[in-house]
N, C-alpha and C positions, 0 to 999 in steps of 0.2 A: 671624694666621698660625700655623700649626702646625708645630713643628719637633721631630719624634721624634729624640732625640739618638742612639739606636742606629743610625739610618739615615744619619748623617752620616759615613760612612767617607771616608777621605782621597781615594780614587779617584773619589768622586762629587761632590766639592766644586764642580768647574767646571760640572757639570751642574745642581746644585741652586741655587747662589747666584743666577743670573739670574732663575729663576722665583720664588725667595723675595723678591728685591728688588721684582719686579713686584707680587707679592701685598701687600707692605708698603705700597707707594705707593698701591695701590687702597684699602687699608683705613685710611689714615693719619688720625689724629685731627684735630679742628678746629684745634688750636693748634700742630700740627706742620707745618713747611713743607718741601716737596721741596727736597733739597739741603742740609738742615740736617746739620751734623756733630755727632758725639757730643762732649760736653764733656770737658775734661781729666779724667783719672782722679782720683778722690777720695782724699784721705789716709786712712790706715787707720781713725783714730778718727771720721772723718766719714762712713764708709760703713756703720757698724753698723746692723743692722736686726733687731729693732725698735730705734728710737732710745732710748738710755739717758737717765736723768735728767740726768747730767752726764758729759762726756768731755773730757779735756784732754790734749793731747800736750805732753810736756816732757822734756828731757834725753835722754841716750843710752838705747838700748834693750837688750834681752837677746838674745844669740845662741843661738837654738834649734838645737841640733846634737847630734852623737853623744854628748857628755858630759852631756846633760840628763837629770835624774832628776825624778820626781814625789814630793814629800815630804808625808806626812800626819803630824799631831801624835800623839805617843805616848799622849795622854790623850783624844783626840777620839772614840775608839770605832770599832767595826767598820763602821758605816754610812759614816763619812767615808772609811775605807779603801776601801770599795766604790766610792765616788764617784771616788777617785783611780784605782782600777783601770779603771773604765769610761772615764775621761778618757784614760788611757794607751791603751786599746784604740781609742778614736776618733781619736787622733792618730798611732798607729803606722802604720796603713795608708797615709794620705796622705803622711806624712813619710819612711817607711822607716827610722825610728829605733827603737832598742830600748826606750827610756823605761822603765827599771825603776821600780817603786813601792817606796819605802823608808820606814821609820818614823823620825820625827823631822823636825819642820818647820823646823829651822834649817839653814842652808847654802844654797849656790847651787842654782838649779833652779826648778821650779814648785812653790810651797808652798801647801798647803791648810790653812787655819786656821779653827777655830770661835772666835767671840768674841761673847759675849752682849751686848756693848756696841757692836757695829757700828752706827754712827749711821744711823737712818732705814731700816734694812734690812728689818724685819718678817720674815715667814715665808719670803720668797723673794728678798729683796734681797741685795746683795753689794757689795764693794769690790774692784776689781782695780788693782794697782799694778805697773808694769813699769819696771825699771831694769837697769843693767849686770850685776847679780848674780842676777837672776832675776825671776820674776813671782809676786806674792803674791796669792792669792785668799782673801778674808776674808768670813765670813757668820755669821749667828746660827744657821743650820740647815744640815744637809746639802743640802736642796733649794736653798738660796741658793748653796752652793758649786757645785752642778751647773749652775745658771744661769750663774754666773761662768765656768765651763768652756766653755759654749757661746759666750760672748762672746770668750774667748781663741781659740777655733777660727776666728772671723771675723778676728782680728787677724793670724793666721798665713797664710803662702802656702797656696794650694790644694793644692800638692804640694811635697815635698822639705823640707829644712831651710830656715831663714831667720831673720829677726829679728822679735821682738815689739817694735814701736816703744815708746820710753819714754813713759810717760804714766799717767793715772789715770782710772778709770771708777767712778762711784758710781751705784748703780742700784737700783730697786725697781719693782714693777708698779703700774699704775693700778688695774686690776681684779683681784679674787681669782680669778675664773673666766674662763678663756680657752680656748675649746673648739672642737673640730671633731667633726661627726657623720658617721658612715659608715653607710649603709643596706646591710646585707648580706642583707636579706630579698628585695628585688626581684631582685637578682642575688647569687649566693653568691660569697664570696671566702674564701681560706684564711687561717689564722692567720699563716702566714709572710708573706703579702702585707700583712696588717694590721700586723704588726711593722715592716715597712719604713715604713709611714705613721707609726707611732709615732716612729721615729727621725727622720723628717723634721719632724714637729711639735715634738718636744722640742728640736731644733736651734734653733728660733725661739721658744722659751719658751712654747709652747702647753702648757697643763698638764692638759687634760681631753680624753678621747676618749669620746664618746657613741656607743654602738653600738645601732643600730635593728635588733633581733634578730628581730622577728616582724612579719608583715604578711599581707595576703591571699594573697600568692604563695608564702610559705615561712616555716617555723619553724626557726631556725638553732641552737638550743642544746638538748642532751639534758636531759630532765627525768625523773628516776627514777619519780616517782609517776604520770606521764602519758607513757609511753614512745612512743606513736604520734605525739605532737606532732612529734618530730624524725624518727622512722623513716618515717612516712607524710607528715606535713605538710611535712617538709623536702625531699621528693623532687620538686622542681620549682622553677621560677623564671619570670620574664617571658620569653615567647617559647618556652617549652616545654623549656628546657634541663634538665639532670639535677639542678641544685640541689645540696644537701648540708647538712651540719650539723656543729657542733663538739661533741666530747665534753666532759664536764665537765673532764677533765684538760687538754684543749687550751685551754679557756677559762681555767682556772687559770694555765696557762703564759703566756697572753697578758697576763692581769692582772698577773702577777708581773713580766713583761718590761717592761710599761708602768710599773709601780711603781718599778722600778730607775731609770727615767728621769724619775721624779717626774711622771708622767702618770697621773691618776686615771681609771679606767674607770667610766662611768655606763651601765649596761645599761638598755635600754628594752623593755618588753613592752607593746605598744600595745593599748589597750582603751577603751571597749567596742566600738569599730569597728576596722576593719583586721584582722579576725580570721578570715577565711575558711579559712586553713590550719588553725587550731584547730578550727573547726566541721566541716571535712571529715574531721578525724582522729577526732573523737568526736561521734557523733550526739546523745549526752545533753546536749551543750552548746547544742543548738538548741531553740528554743521548741516546735517541732513534733516533735522527736525524730528528724528526718531529716537525715542528713549531706549537704551539697551536694558537687558535684564540686570537685576542686582547680582552682585558677584561675591562668591564666598571662597574663592581660591586664594593663591599666594603669588601669582605672577605679577610682574610690574611692567610699566612702560607701554601699556596698550591703550590708555585713555588720555583724552586731551580736551580741554575747553576749546571752543571755536574762536581762534584769535581774530578772525575776520568779521565777527558779528559785534555790532555796537551793544547788543543786549548783554553780551558777556561782561562788558565793562560796567554796565549798570548793575549787574549781579555782584561783581566783586566790590563795587563801591558801597552797595547797601549792606552786604555781609560784613565787610571790614569796618564799616561805619558803626554797625551795631556792636561788633566785638570791641572796638576801640572804646565805646561808651561804657562797656562792662569791665574794662581792664585798666586799672590805675597805673600800671607799669609803663615804661617808656617804649617797649618793643612790641611789634607784631611780626611774626614769622610767616613768610609767604611761600615756604618750600622751594620749589624750582628744581628739584632733582628728578632724574630718570624720566624726563619728558621726551621719551624716544619717539612718540607719535606726533610731536609738534615740530614742523620744519624749523631749521635754525633761524631763518629770518623772522618767522612768526614768533618764535620763542623770544628773540631779542626785543621785538616790538611789544609783545605782551608784557614782558618783565619791565620795560620802560613805563608802561601805563600802570601796572600794578604797584610799582614803587612810588609813583606819583600819587596814587590813591592813598597809600599808607601815610605819606607826608601830609596830604590834605587833612587827614584825621589826627594830626598832631603826634604821630608815632615815628619811631625809627625802624627801618627795615632790618630784619635778619632773614637770610636765605641760605640754603645749602650752597656749597662752593661752586656749583655749576653756573651760578650767576656771574662768575668771573669770565665766562665765555660770551656774555652779552655786554651790558653797560651798567656796572654797579653805580647806583646813585651816590652822591657825596655823603659820606658817613655811614652808608649801608654796611652791615656786618656780614661777613662771609663765614659760614660754618663748614669747616673742612672735615669730610668723613672718609677721605682716602686711606690708603694703607701702603705698606712697603712696596707693593707691586703696581701702584698707581702710575700711569705713564708720566714721564718727566714733563711733557708739554702741559699736562693738566695741572701739575704742581706749579709750573712756571707761571701759569695764568693767575693762580692765587697769589703768588709772590708779587706779580706785577700790580695786582689790585692793592695789595698791602703797601707797596711802595707809593701808590697813588693816594694813600690815606685811608683805605678801608680796613677797619679792624678785623681780626680773625679770631674765631672760636675754634679750638682744636678738639675734634672728636674722632681721632683715627680709629677706624673700624677694628684693626688688629691690636688695639691697645685698650680702647674704652667702650666698644660696643658690648653691652652687657648681655645681649642675646647670643653672642658667640659661645660655643661650648668651651668648658674648661679643658676637656680632654675627650677622647673618642667615646668613652663610656657615659658621658653626660647625657641624660635622657632628654630634657628639653633643649631647645636652641638649634642654631645653625652653625655652619663651619666654612662658609664661602670665603671669609677673610682669614681662615686658619683658626686653630685653637688659641684661646686667650687664658692661660693659667694666671693665677693671682700675681705671681712674680712678674710676668710680662706686663700686666696692667700697671705695675708700679715702676718698673725700671726703664724710664725714658724721661727726657727733659723737654717740657713744652717750650722753653725759651730758645732751644736750638733744633727743634724737631724737623721743621719744614724749611728746606733750603730757600734762602731769600726772604724769610719771614723772621725778623729779629724779635726778641722778647718785647720790645717797645710796641710792636704791632699786634701782640697777642692780648686780646681782651680777657681771655680765660680759657677754661676747659669745660667740657660737658660730656657726660656718659649717657648715651641713648640706650633705651631698652625697647626694642621692637618686639611685637607680641604675636607674630605669625604662629609660633609654637607654644605660646604662653597664655594659658586660660585661667589659671588659679593664682591666688595670693601666694601659696607655698612655692609654686614654680617661679613666680616673679621675684620673691625674696631670695630664693636659692640662687638665681642667676645674678642678682644685684649684690648680694653679700657673700664674701667680704670685698668684692672688687670696687664697690662704690667708695670704700674707705681709701683706696688708692687714689681715686679722683679727689677726695677731700684733702689728702696729704699733698698731692701735686698742686692743687689750686691754692692752698692756704700757706703751706710751710715755706720758709726761705729757700731760695735756689741753692742747691748743693748737689754733689754727685750722689746718685742713688746708693743707699746703704741697706741692702736687703737684710743683713743680719740684725741691724737695729730696728728696721721697720717691721720685720716679721715678728720680733719679740713684742713690740708694742701692739701689733695686730693681735697676737695671741692673747695679750692681756685684756682685749676687749671681749673675749668669749663669755665671761660671766654676765656682762651687760647684755650681749646679744641673746644669751639664754634667758635672762630675766625679761627681755622684751618679747620672748616667744617668737623669735625670728628663725626661720628655717634657712640655714646657711651652709655653704660648702666648706668643709674642714680640709683645706688644702694640705696635702701630705708633707710639704716642705715648710710648713709653719709650725713652730713648737708649741702647739696647743697643750694646755695642762690637762 
């Protein structure tokens, strides 16, 4: 059932609700019964999502009101001050409170403290303690303090002043990499639209945004050494729309915005396939020296860089070099999937040289798992996007690479591809990997999912959103929410057997926040929404 929040004006409630109820009944999950009532509201510490390592309610809480200040330590540095300022900004709008940020971590209020001895915190962990005199957020790093602030947001009312219940949260992530991918190549989206997604991701402790910047249909980032890539190759998208591209300054702005929220941007230049936009822009990149027409369809596997031309490697060196300079994060993603028009020997030779280029520019390779059929470089990360029907030899190649020391990011298409339809009636999306209802996106264990790939080899999880059928923000958010919260839970929360009853109740408790953010989301019929 699709519920665009902006459409739910008060004057339309009586008209909308009967139709929505009928739709929900028709689509109800197997274990939901007509007439079931939503369970009683969860206590604040029981509704946190992702679930923390430990949460305990105890004692009186803190009155969050007009006198509340946010305190940062005098010796904790400018980055902690910035975390405090951003937390104040995130809380001011919903609460209507002034929330000044002051130096000095002693006194009543919301206190941010760095402490290298914070037990079990690691790079992103934290401790939150709430009592009558305030809320103390403690972490080893500014990133940990930011994550603590997102937990605090969930403990507060969605709007207005209120109380932070008394209690303690001790928390740290299960996986270091918790990502979402956005395809801006098939359909173009603006930096401001992507910033909104960054805010949504950071709220649920997702720490990586993978940007699929290039494909057959469009090239979305300016490159000084090859200007026609964006100017010509960026002028189009699926269906023949105008497309577009980001300037370098716009990309820098987005990367900085994400970085302030401790979200690392991983840019992808897909190669040697998925390159028609580049081939159309520069005839010299084609083996026959002839540029094809620009492409606005959705087929894959028909384009390839010319692996036998030295000019090809000058091209990727210059493009990746400029991208590396723009990107402070440690990774560059070089694609490598669906290169059906590249002979196997050429593919292996090409990926050898492309990986070497990434290394020369001081970055670590991420590539789709097809790199396992070639020669993954030491430390290169494989991103697995197979599914239950993926042939065993293909899975075994990934397992062999993992055994050799290559980390794996799990993005199984029939679990985490956000462009897969929820059900047959879903309007946008595809279904080649099957339908992916919310429950299916949650009920699996990354630590034991892929045979031969133990949890110690899993760097993390990522939910890709491909945009062949997705051209608007509403469609994008509808396909992402609430399944992206499954990703957040699987990536952050401690390893445990999936508990749909518990998870679905905590998911339902996020509805007021999703509504307040004006997110268009899918109200799965087997989630007990209020």
